[in-house]
C-alpha positions, 0 to 999 in steps of 0.5 A: 499499499502507498501513500499519496503525496499532499495535494498542494495543487488544490490547497485553498486556504481562502476557501477554507479560512472562509467556511471554517468563518462561517461554521463560526457565524452559525454556531454564534448565530445559534448560540446568541439567539436561540440558547442552543450549542451547535453539537451535531451529536448533541442536536441529532440526540436530543432530536429524540424525546425532544418536545415539538418547538425544540423539535423543529429547530433541530430537524431545521438545523440537520436539514440545512446540514443535508441541504448544504452537502446536497448543493454542493454535490450538485454545483461542485461534484469534483469535491467529493472523490470516491476513494472509500472501498469499503462496503455500506455495512462496514460505512454503518458500523462505522458511522455508529461507533462515532455516534457511541463514542460522542455520547460517551465523551458528552459531545462531538469534535464540533460541539467541543471545538467549535462550540465548547472552546470559545465559552472556556469549557473545561469540560471542552478543553479536556475533550480537545486535548483527548481528541487531538492528542488521540488522532496524533497517536493513531495517526503515527501508528498508522503511518509507522506500524500499519502502513510500514513508515512513511513513503 
């Protein structure tokens, strides 16, 4: 198995920065005007058993996420590169495990990183530190032990 070189030709710092700013503005707007945290696992998890008024904003939020992805697929399909060679059942199990992990961690990376850190949440600082260090260790193990070193 070979490791691909970074795709420098498609490096998009301006678009990436703009996307990050828009995510931050959306999270801040939801918090300021609705008093809600824009953590995806919390939005989805709170949908089950929610009151009808609480259910409306959650469904709208999730519909907006799906609509954004569908719009990107319609207008810029080249950004979706099908390189994953996994069966659908493996993707389903992976998604389920991510969901279990976010519930165990009291929130997802978006909730802790985008919403918790700006609010100076101690729990979010601990969670993001664990996410980042675990990701770094997993990447190092994968690169050095699973793939046999960088190509």
